[in-house]
N, C-alpha and C positions, 0 to 999 in steps of 0.2 A: 504493500500500500504506500501511497504518497500522502504525507501528513504535513500540513502547514499549521504551525502554532503561532498565534498572534497575541501580542500584548503591547501596552502603551510604552513600556520601558523595560530595561534589564538591569535596574539598580539592585544593589545587594539587598536581599530580603526574601520574604515568603514566596511570592509568585515566581520570582526569578529562580528560586531553588526548585520549585515544582517543575518549571520548564526544563531546567537542567536535568532533573531526575528523569523526565520523559525521554530526553536525548540519550542519557546513559542507558536507560532501560532498553531502548530500541537499537542501540549501537551493536553492530555485529549480526543483526537480523537482516532479512530481505525487505525491511520497511525503511523508507527514506524520510527524514525529517528536515523541513526548512523552518527556521525560526524567523519571524518577521516582527520587527520592533520599531518604535518611533525614534529610538536613539541607540547609539552604540552601547555595549555593555560596560559596566564599571571595571576598573582594573582588577585583574585576578579572576574574572569570570569569562570563560571562553565557550563558544558554540561552534560546532562543525560547519554548519551551513547557516548563514545569516544574511538577511536583507533588511535594509533600513528604509522606512517610509516616514518622513518627518510629520506627515499629516496624522499619524497615530498618537502623537504626543498629547499630553493633557491640554484640553481647551474647554472652557465653559461657555463660549459663544462662538457662533459661526453662521454662515448662510446655508440654508437648506440645500442649495444647488451644489455645495462643496462635497456633500456626502456621496454623490454619484461619482465624483472624481476619486474619492477614497476607495470605493468599490473597484473602480477600474485599475487603480494603482496596485491594489492587492492582487488582482487577477494577473496583471502584467508581471509582477515579481514572481508569482508562482509559475506562470507560463515560461518565463525565462529560465528558471531553475529546473523545473521538471520536464519541460517540453510539452506539458499539458496541464490541465487543472488538477488540483489535489483530489484524492478520493475522500479526504476528510479535512475540513477547516476546524481547528480547535482554538476557540477564543476564550480568554480569561477575563472575567469581571466586565462583561460587555455592557451591563445595565447600570453600572455604578455612578454614572454621571461625571466621570473623570475626563471623558472626551465625548461631547454631546453628539458627535457625528457617528459614533460607533453603532448604535442601534439601527440607524438608517442604512449604513453600509452593509450590515449583516442582513437586514431585510431585503436588500437588493440581491445578495447571494442566495438567500432562501427562495426568492421568486424565480431565480434561475435554476432551481433544483439542486443546488450544491449541498453536499452532505455536511452538516454542521454539528459540532459539539460546543455548547456554551457552558463553560465551567464557572460556577459561582463560588467564590471564596468569601465575598462580602456582598451585602445587599444595601442599597440606598434606603430601603424600608426599615433597616435595623439600626435605628439611632443616628441616621445620617440625613436629616431632613434637608439640609442645604444642597447636598448632592442631588436629592430627588427634585428639589425645586429647580435647580439648574437644568436638569434634563427635561423636565416638564415645560419650562419656560422657553426652551429651544423651539418648540412647535407653536405655530400660530394658533392652532385650535387643539383643545383637549382630546378630540377624537383621534388626531394623528399620533399623539403621544400614546394613547391607549392601543392603537393599532400596531405600533412599532416595537414597543419595549420587549414584549415576550412573544415572539412568533411561535406558532404551533403548526407542525406538519410531521408526517411520518419520517422525513429525512432531517428533521431538526430535533436534536437530543440535548438534554441538560444533565449536568453532573454537579453534585455537591460534595463537600469535604466532610460533612457530618450528617447523621441521619435525622437530626432535628430539622435541618433545612430541607432535606429530601422530603420529609413528611409534610412540611409547610407547602412545598410546591405541589405535591399531590393533592393536598387538601384544597389548594387554590384552583385545581381543575386540570392539572397536567396528567397525562396518561402514564401509567406505570412503565409501559414499554419504552417510553421516550425519556425516562428519568432514571438516573443511576447514582449510586454511592461510590465515590472515587476518593478514598482516603489517600493522603500523601504518603510517599515513600519516606522512611526515616533512616538517617545514618548518624553514627556517633561523631563525637568531636575527635580530631586527630591530636591526641595528647599522649605524652610519655612521662609526665611528671606525676608525683604523688604528694599527699599531704606532708609526708616526712621531709620533702624537699623545700617546703614553703619558706620563703625568706622573711615572712612577717607573720603576725598572729600565731606565734609558736606556743603560747600558753592557753590558747582557746581554740575551739572549733571555728572553722571559716566557712560561712554560708554565702554562696554566690547566687545572686539573682541575675541571670543572663537576659537582660532586657534593655531596650532603648528608653525606657522610663517615660512613656506617654501616660496620659491621665488614667486610662482604664487599667493600667498596671498597678494602680492602688498603692502608691509608695507610702502613704501615711500608715498603712498597716505594718510595713516593715519597721517603722519607728516604734509602734506598739510592741512588736516582737523583740526589738532591741532593748526596750525598757524592761521587758519581762526576763529576757535571757542574755542580756549584755554582759553579765559577769562570766558567762561560760562560752559565749559565741561572739564573733565579730561578723559583720555583714558587709556586702558590697554589691552595687549594681555595675554592670559592665560598660554601658554606653550612655551618652546623653542624647536628648532629642535633637534631630536635625531640623525639624519643622519649628519655626519661631513661635508658632501658636502654642506649642506645648512647653517651651522652655521656661516660662515664668512659673508654671506649676512645679516642674522639676526643681528649679532654683529655690522655691519656697521650702520644700522638704529638705533640701541640702542645707540651707541656712538654719532651719529649725534644729536639725540633727546636730549641727556644729554648735549652736547656742546651748543645747542640752548636753553637749559632750558625749553623744551616743557613739558607740563603736561601729560606725557606718562610713564606708567610702563610696562616693558617687562617681560613676564613670571611670572605674579603675582601669579599663582597657582603652579609654578614649584618647589618651595622650601618648600612647606608644611605650610607656614605661614598662608595662607588663603585656605579654602576649596572651590573647584570649584563651587559646588552647592550654597554655601553661596554667592559667587561673582555674580552668576546669579541673585539671589534674590536681592542683593544690587544694581544691575545695574538699570539705567533708560531706557536703550535701549541696543540692541546688534548689533554690527557693522559687516559688511563684505565689504572689498574692493577687494576681489578676482577677478582675470581676467579669471579664468577657473575652472569649477566644473563639476563633473560627474552627480550627482543626484540633488544637491542643498539643502542639509539638512540645511545649514545655513539660508535658506529662509523660513524654516518651523518650526524647533524646538522652536525658541524663543516664538512664539505665544502661544504654549502650556504651557509656564511658565508666561503668561500674560505680555510678553515683546514685544516691537516693534522691527522689523528689521530696520536698517538704513544703508545707504551707497550705494554701486554700484550694479546695476541690471545687470543680464546676460540674456537677452531676449531669446537666443537660448536654454537656460535651463529652465527659469521660464515661458516660454510660456505654458509648460505642466501644471503649476500651475494655470494659467489663465483659462485653459479649465475646471478646477474644481471650478472656481469662486474666486480663491485667486489672486486678482490683486495687483500688487506691483508698482503702478504708482507713489508712493511717493519716490521711489528710483531713483537715477540718472544713466544715461548710459555712460556719458563721463564727464571728467573735461577738459574743453577747455583751451589749452595753446597757446598763439600766436606763430605761426610758426617761426617768426623771433626771438624768444627767444632761439632757438636751431640752431646749425650750420647745415643747411640742407644738405650741401655737405657731411659732416661727417656722418650724419644720413643715407643718401642714401648709402654711402659706407658700413656702418654697416649692413644695411638691405641686401645689395647685398651679402656681405660676409656670413652672416647668412644663407641666402637662398641657396647659393652655397654649403655650408657645409652640410646643411640639405638634399638637393636633392642628393648630392654625397653619403651620408650615406645610403640613401634609394635606391641608384643605379637607379635614375630616371633623365631624362634630365630636365634642368631648362627651364621653359617657357620663351618666349620672353617678354620683358617689365614686368618681374615679380615684380621688385621694384615699378613700377608704379601701379601695382595691389594692392600691400600692402599699398601704399600711398593713394589709392582711398578710403580705409577704415579708415586710420589713420587721414586724413586731411579733414576738412569741413569748408568752409567759412574762410579760412586763419588761422584756428586753428587746433592743433593736440591734440589727446586725451592723457592725461598724463599716462593713464594705458597701453598704447601701448609701452612705452619707457622702456629702461633698467635702472639699478641703476645709471650708469654714467650720463645719461641725466637727470634723475629725481633729482639727487643730485644737479646738477647745477641750476635747476629750483627752488628747495626748498631754496637754499642759496640766490638766487636772490630775492625771495619773502620775506625771513626773513630780508634781508638788506634794503628793500624798501617798505614801507606801500602802496605806490601808485601801486606797482606791484601786491600786494594782491588784490587790488580793481579791477585791470585789469583782474585778473584771474577769478573773479566772481565764487567763489567756491559754488557748489550747497548746498541746505539746507540738514541738517541731523535731522530735527525736527521729533521726534517720532510721531506715529499715536495716535489718540485719544483712550480713554478707550473703547468707543463703537466699533471702528474699530478693535481694538485688540480682543475684545470678538467675533466679527463676524468671523474674520480669525481663531481664536482658534476653533470655532465650525466647520468650513469648513475643517481644517486640521484633526480634529478628525474623521470627516465623511469620507473623501476621502483617508486618509493616516493612519488610525488606524489599529490595529491588526486584526480586523474582516474583513476589506476590503482586507488586505494583505493575510489572510488565504484563502479567497474565490478565489482570483486571482491565488495564488500559487497552490491550489488544482486543479483548472481548467486546468492549464498548465500540471501539473503532470498527470492528468487523460488523457489528449490528448496524452501524450508520452506513457503511459502504454498501451493504447488501439490502438496505431498506428500500421500499418503494418510494417513488417521488410523487407526493400528493399535493393537493391544493394547500396553500399557506393561509392559515387563519391567525387569530391572535387571542391572547388571554388578557383580560383587563388587569392592568397593574394594581387596581384597587383590591383585587382578590388576594394578591400576594401581600399587599400592605396590611390587610386585615389579619393576616397570620402573625405579623410582627408587632403591630400597633396595639398594645394591650397595657392598660395602666399597671397591671400586676408585674410587668417586666421593667417598670421604671427603676433606674439607678441614677443617682445624682452625679456620679462620675462620668456619665455618658451623655451629658447635656452640652 
């Protein structure tokens, strides 16, 4: 088969890693891959066959007529490389609103009966209202937006990286035959160091949080863990945010940790002093406090480097792992904070304002008692989950705990004790078996084969509103995702 894989860019990170995995999985087979991107890859990332189309780069505004030119450019690059059109076009995050031309370009390919795989890593409907607004505003009329975003046909297939999103698409009306679960391939970190080699934190355990520290990574929770376990553990994040939008939040936690003299280093791999792979090897465990993930790589990668994951669980994501025998019962799901530690009236107003802004951006009416629905998830037995709160509320709680040892006892911070060597070895084996490159290749080729061999039918569309309804639920509100 001839496969064209398309994305906006090839910068270091999640989707680029997935595209690289697809190339690696198919290397040495009789299937040929062409990667098409809006820009050249970053240093250290290489692809066997690569074409650049600048029109694929991020853009929030454009003329409708430009989309046809993008479709033609894609076909020309494929024709030049393969000598014909691909058997399958594989697009990543086509609906995310990063390039408003993308849905129309894909619609043009679908109308020409091209076999399409639209892989969803992120959704504009999932806490990204500005992306949704940008894509919707690109069209002169709402009808064109609804007709274009989610094309439906026997030769147009969708893939998600977790079963929650797969179930959402099917509940919205997509057929089972055209929707697939395609979890990422997972590889370990290339490290040869051990905790015994560590040049720092020799009298404590070293807990590494491998993250770029954007808001949803919930850095305030790491400060709570440092308050509870700082006598026996030191903590570090690996990188600082590149996006200037997130840097003030990161800097707030860095400055507060410094003010409180907490054993936390921020961006320890950012200045080149320490190599990231060395840091992984030096660590005693790897932390996650994130409140939202797409695939959950943080719950899988550490085991392949003989490291335990510690911290917060996300059951709606990690349930997929449990189906593979990778159980994460040692992780916590909440950090319980007495509700009377926060100003409930202010919190309810914050939740109400956030919900109203969000629903207005999505042009949807707000449900009655929406705040009560949010609180039904947040509050249990008179306690609220720390991870549901924004920086303002989290900071007040951290300062209260830092000033009063009795408050720390009342908080009852969950354990972050690493798993045993035997349990790490067991999970390592399971990750290799279920998320290794061989399993990924088998899954990917199965989906490609179904698309290549599918009938070419009439192209219809699914209303974006039906997908939005799956995600837009007051119960899912988290103030760190606003």
